[in-house]
DSSP file (Angstrom, degrees, kcal/mol; ACC not computed):
  #  RESIDUE AA STRUCTURE BP1 BP2  ACC     N-H-->O    O-->H-N    N-H-->O    O-->H-N    TCO  KAPPA ALPHA  PHI   PSI    X-CA   Y-CA   Z-CA
    1    1 A M              0   0    0      0, 0.0     0, 0.0     0, 0.0     0, 0.0   0.000 360.0 360.0 360.0 130.3  -24.2  -11.8   -8.3
    2    2 A S     >  -     0   0    0      1,-0.1     4,-2.3     4,-0.0     5,-0.2  -0.368 360.0-113.1 -78.1 159.1  -22.3  -12.4  -11.5
    3    3 A P  H  > S+     0   0    0      0, 0.0     4,-2.6     0, 0.0     5,-0.2   0.862 118.3  55.3 -59.1 -34.6  -19.0  -14.3  -11.5
    4    4 A R  H  > S+     0   0    0      2,-0.2     4,-2.7     1,-0.2     5,-0.2   0.921 108.2  46.9 -64.9 -44.1  -17.2  -11.1  -12.5
    5    5 A Q  H  > S+     0   0    0      2,-0.2     4,-2.4     1,-0.2    -1,-0.2   0.892 112.3  50.9 -64.2 -39.8  -18.6   -9.2   -9.5
    6    6 A L  H  X S+     0   0    0     -4,-2.3     4,-2.3     2,-0.2    -2,-0.2   0.927 111.8  46.9 -63.3 -45.2  -17.6  -12.1   -7.3
    7    7 A F  H  X S+     0   0    0     -4,-2.6     4,-2.8     2,-0.2    -2,-0.2   0.922 112.2  50.0 -62.4 -45.4  -14.1  -12.1   -8.7
    8    8 A D  H  X S+     0   0    0     -4,-2.7     4,-2.4     1,-0.2    -2,-0.2   0.907 112.0  48.0 -61.8 -42.1  -13.7   -8.3   -8.3
    9    9 A G  H  X S+     0   0    0     -4,-2.4     4,-2.3     2,-0.2    -1,-0.2   0.907 113.2  47.4 -64.8 -42.2  -14.9   -8.4   -4.7
   10   10 A L  H  X S+     0   0    0     -4,-2.3     4,-2.5     2,-0.2    -2,-0.2   0.903 111.7  50.6 -65.5 -41.8  -12.6  -11.3   -3.9
   11   11 A R  H  X S+     0   0    0     -4,-2.8     4,-2.4     2,-0.2    -2,-0.2   0.920 110.5  49.5 -62.1 -44.3   -9.7   -9.5   -5.6
   12   12 A W  H  X S+     0   0    0     -4,-2.4     4,-2.3     1,-0.2     5,-0.2   0.933 111.7  48.9 -59.6 -46.5  -10.4   -6.3   -3.6
   13   13 A Y  H  X S+     0   0    0     -4,-2.3     4,-2.8     1,-0.2    -2,-0.2   0.924 111.9  47.5 -61.5 -46.5  -10.6   -8.2   -0.3
   14   14 A V  H  X S+     0   0    0     -4,-2.5     4,-2.4     1,-0.2     6,-0.3   0.910 112.1  50.0 -63.5 -42.6   -7.3  -10.1   -0.9
   15   15 A R  H  X>S+     0   0    0     -4,-2.4     6,-1.4    -5,-0.2     5,-1.0   0.891 114.4  44.6 -64.4 -38.9   -5.5   -6.9   -1.9
   16   16 A E  H  <5S+     0   0    0     -4,-2.3    -2,-0.2    -5,-0.2     3,-0.2   0.911 114.3  49.2 -69.0 -42.6   -6.7   -5.0    1.2
   17   17 A F  H  <5S+     0   0    0     -4,-2.8    -2,-0.2     1,-0.2    -1,-0.2   0.878 116.0  41.5 -65.7 -39.6   -5.9   -8.0    3.5
   18   18 A T  H  <5S-     0   0    0     -4,-2.4    -1,-0.2    -5,-0.2    -2,-0.2   0.612 110.4-117.2 -86.1 -12.7   -2.4   -8.5    2.1
   19   19 A G  T >X5S+     0   0    0     -4,-1.0     3,-0.9    -3,-0.2     4,-0.6   0.514  76.4 127.6  90.1   4.9   -1.6   -4.7    2.0
   20   20 A A  H 3><S+     0   0    0     -5,-1.0     4,-0.7    -6,-0.3     3,-0.5   0.824  70.1  56.7 -65.0 -30.4   -1.1   -4.7   -1.8
   21   21 A A  H 3> S+     0   0    0     -6,-1.4     4,-2.1     1,-0.2    -1,-0.2   0.707  90.2  74.9 -74.7 -18.9   -3.5   -1.8   -2.2
   22   22 A D  H <> S+     0   0    0     -3,-0.9     4,-2.5    -7,-0.3    -1,-0.2   0.897  93.1  52.0 -59.8 -41.0   -1.4    0.3    0.2
   23   23 A Y  H  X S+     0   0    0     -4,-0.6     4,-2.6    -3,-0.5    -1,-0.2   0.904 107.9  51.5 -63.9 -40.9    1.2    0.9   -2.4
   24   24 A D  H  X S+     0   0    0     -4,-0.7     4,-2.0     2,-0.2    -1,-0.2   0.914 111.7  46.7 -62.6 -42.2   -1.4    2.1   -4.9
   25   25 A R  H  X S+     0   0    0     -4,-2.1     4,-2.4     2,-0.2    -2,-0.2   0.900 111.4  52.1 -65.5 -39.9   -2.8    4.6   -2.4
   26   26 A Y  H  X S+     0   0    0     -4,-2.5     4,-2.8     1,-0.2    -2,-0.2   0.926 108.5  50.8 -61.0 -45.0    0.7    5.8   -1.6
   27   27 A C  H  X S+     0   0    0     -4,-2.6     4,-2.5     1,-0.2    -1,-0.2   0.905 109.8  50.0 -60.3 -42.5    1.5    6.4   -5.2
   28   28 A E  H  X S+     0   0    0     -4,-2.0     4,-1.8     2,-0.2    -1,-0.2   0.935 113.3  45.0 -63.3 -46.4   -1.7    8.4   -5.7
   29   29 A R  H  X S+     0   0    0     -4,-2.4     4,-2.6     1,-0.2     5,-0.2   0.897 112.9  52.2 -63.6 -39.5   -1.0   10.6   -2.6
   30   30 A H  H  X S+     0   0    0     -4,-2.8     4,-2.9     1,-0.2    -2,-0.2   0.916 108.3  50.1 -63.8 -43.5    2.7   11.0   -3.7
   31   31 A R  H  < S+     0   0    0     -4,-2.5    -1,-0.2     1,-0.2    -2,-0.2   0.876 114.1  45.6 -63.3 -37.0    1.7   12.1   -7.2
   32   32 A L  H  < S+     0   0    0     -4,-1.8    -2,-0.2    -5,-0.2    -1,-0.2   0.901 120.0  38.5 -72.3 -41.3   -0.8   14.7   -5.8
   33   33 A A  H  < S+     0   0    0     -4,-2.6    -2,-0.2     1,-0.2    -3,-0.2   0.826 132.1  24.1 -80.2 -32.1    1.7   16.0   -3.2
   34   34 A H    ><  +     0   0    0     -4,-2.9     3,-0.9    -5,-0.2    -1,-0.2  -0.610  65.8 168.1-134.9  72.3    4.8   15.9   -5.3
   35   35 A P  T 3  S+     0   0    0      0, 0.0    -1,-0.1     0, 0.0    -2,-0.1   0.769  79.6  47.2 -62.4 -26.0    3.9   16.0   -9.0
   36   36 A Q  T 3  S+     0   0    0      2,-0.1    -5,-0.1     0, 0.0    -2,-0.0   0.696  95.5  87.6 -88.2 -18.9    7.4   16.7  -10.2
   37   37 A A  S <  S-     0   0    0     -3,-0.9     2,-0.1    -7,-0.2    -3,-0.1  -0.535  84.5-109.1 -84.0 145.6    9.1   13.9   -8.1
   38   38 A P        -     0   0    0      0, 0.0    -1,-0.1     0, 0.0    -2,-0.1  -0.428  34.5-111.9 -69.7 147.4    9.4   10.4   -9.4
   39   39 A V        -     0   0    0     -2,-0.1   -12,-0.1     1,-0.1    -8,-0.0  -0.652  35.2-113.7 -80.2 130.4    7.2    7.8   -7.7
   40   40 A P        -     0   0    0      0, 0.0    -1,-0.1     0, 0.0   -10,-0.0  -0.265  32.1-109.1 -61.6 150.0    9.2    5.3   -5.6
   41   41 A T     >  -     0   0    0      1,-0.1     4,-2.6     4,-0.0     5,-0.2  -0.234  33.3-101.6 -69.9 168.7    9.2    1.7   -6.8
   42   42 A R  H  > S+     0   0    0      1,-0.2     4,-2.3     2,-0.2     5,-0.2   0.896 125.2  51.7 -60.6 -39.0    7.3   -0.9   -4.8
   43   43 A R  H  > S+     0   0    0      2,-0.2     4,-2.1     1,-0.2    -1,-0.2   0.927 110.1  47.8 -63.9 -44.9   10.6   -2.1   -3.3
   44   44 A E  H  > S+     0   0    0      1,-0.2     4,-2.4     2,-0.2    -2,-0.2   0.890 110.9  52.7 -62.6 -38.9   11.6    1.5   -2.3
   45   45 A Y  H  X S+     0   0    0     -4,-2.6     4,-2.8     1,-0.2    -2,-0.2   0.919 107.9  50.4 -61.7 -44.3    8.1    1.9   -0.8
   46   46 A E  H  X S+     0   0    0     -4,-2.3     4,-2.4     2,-0.2    -1,-0.2   0.892 110.4  49.9 -63.0 -39.7    8.5   -1.3    1.3
   47   47 A V  H  X S+     0   0    0     -4,-2.1     4,-2.3     2,-0.2    -1,-0.2   0.935 112.4  47.2 -64.0 -46.0   11.9   -0.1    2.6
   48   48 A L  H  X S+     0   0    0     -4,-2.4     4,-2.2     1,-0.2    -2,-0.2   0.914 112.9  49.2 -60.5 -43.8   10.5    3.3    3.6
   49   49 A R  H  X S+     0   0    0     -4,-2.8     4,-2.1     1,-0.2    -1,-0.2   0.898 110.8  49.9 -64.6 -40.9    7.5    1.7    5.3
   50   50 A T  H  X S+     0   0    0     -4,-2.4     4,-2.1     2,-0.2    -1,-0.2   0.906 110.0  50.8 -65.3 -41.2    9.7   -0.7    7.2
   51   51 A R  H  X S+     0   0    0     -4,-2.3     4,-2.0     1,-0.2    -2,-0.2   0.915 109.8  50.3 -62.3 -42.4   11.9    2.1    8.4
   52   52 A Q  H  X S+     0   0    0     -4,-2.2     4,-1.8     1,-0.2    -1,-0.2   0.900 110.1  50.3 -62.2 -40.7    8.9    4.1    9.6
   53   53 A Q  H  < S+     0   0    0     -4,-2.1    -1,-0.2     1,-0.2    -2,-0.2   0.872 110.4  49.9 -65.8 -36.8    7.6    1.1   11.5
   54   54 A E  H  < S+     0   0    0     -4,-2.1    -1,-0.2     1,-0.2    -2,-0.2   0.841 109.8  50.6 -71.2 -32.5   10.9    0.6   13.1
   55   55 A L  H  < S+     0   0    0     -4,-2.0    -2,-0.2     1,-0.3    -1,-0.2   0.840 123.3  30.6 -72.2 -32.8   11.1    4.2   14.2
   56   56 A R     <  +     0   0    0     -4,-1.8    -1,-0.3    -5,-0.2    -2,-0.1  -0.742  69.2 174.6-126.3  82.0    7.6    4.1   15.7
   57   57 A P    >   -     0   0    0      0, 0.0     3,-1.4     0, 0.0     2,-0.3   0.705  18.7-172.4 -67.3 -18.2    7.1    0.6   17.0
   58   58 A G  T 3   -     0   0    0      1,-0.2    -5,-0.0     3,-0.0     0, 0.0  -0.446  64.9  -7.9  67.5-125.6    3.7    1.4   18.6
   59   59 A S  T 3  S+     0   0    0     -2,-0.3    -1,-0.2     2,-0.0     2,-0.1   0.320  97.6 124.0 -93.7   8.9    2.3   -1.4   20.6
   60   60 A R    <   -     0   0    0     -3,-1.4    -2,-0.0     1,-0.1     0, 0.0  -0.400  54.9-146.6 -67.9 147.1    4.8   -4.0   19.7
   61   61 A C              0   0    0      1,-0.1    -1,-0.1    -2,-0.1    -3,-0.0   0.726 360.0 360.0 -86.4 -21.3    6.6   -5.6   22.6
   62   62 A C              0   0    0     -5,-0.1    -1,-0.1     0, 0.0    -2,-0.0   0.399 360.0 360.0-124.1 360.0   10.0   -6.1   20.9
């Protein structure tokens, strides 16, 4: 395995683990579903995601 492949694999893992890749996937889905609408900034995305989590807490106890 080359150093480049190792770096790319590590970068992918860290982005998936931290949730950084979620915004990229959201942007892609948003562009496909709403081609005329502007894509929310990362900050706007985080606010929307937090609101959704608060509306549907799921298995959280508090």
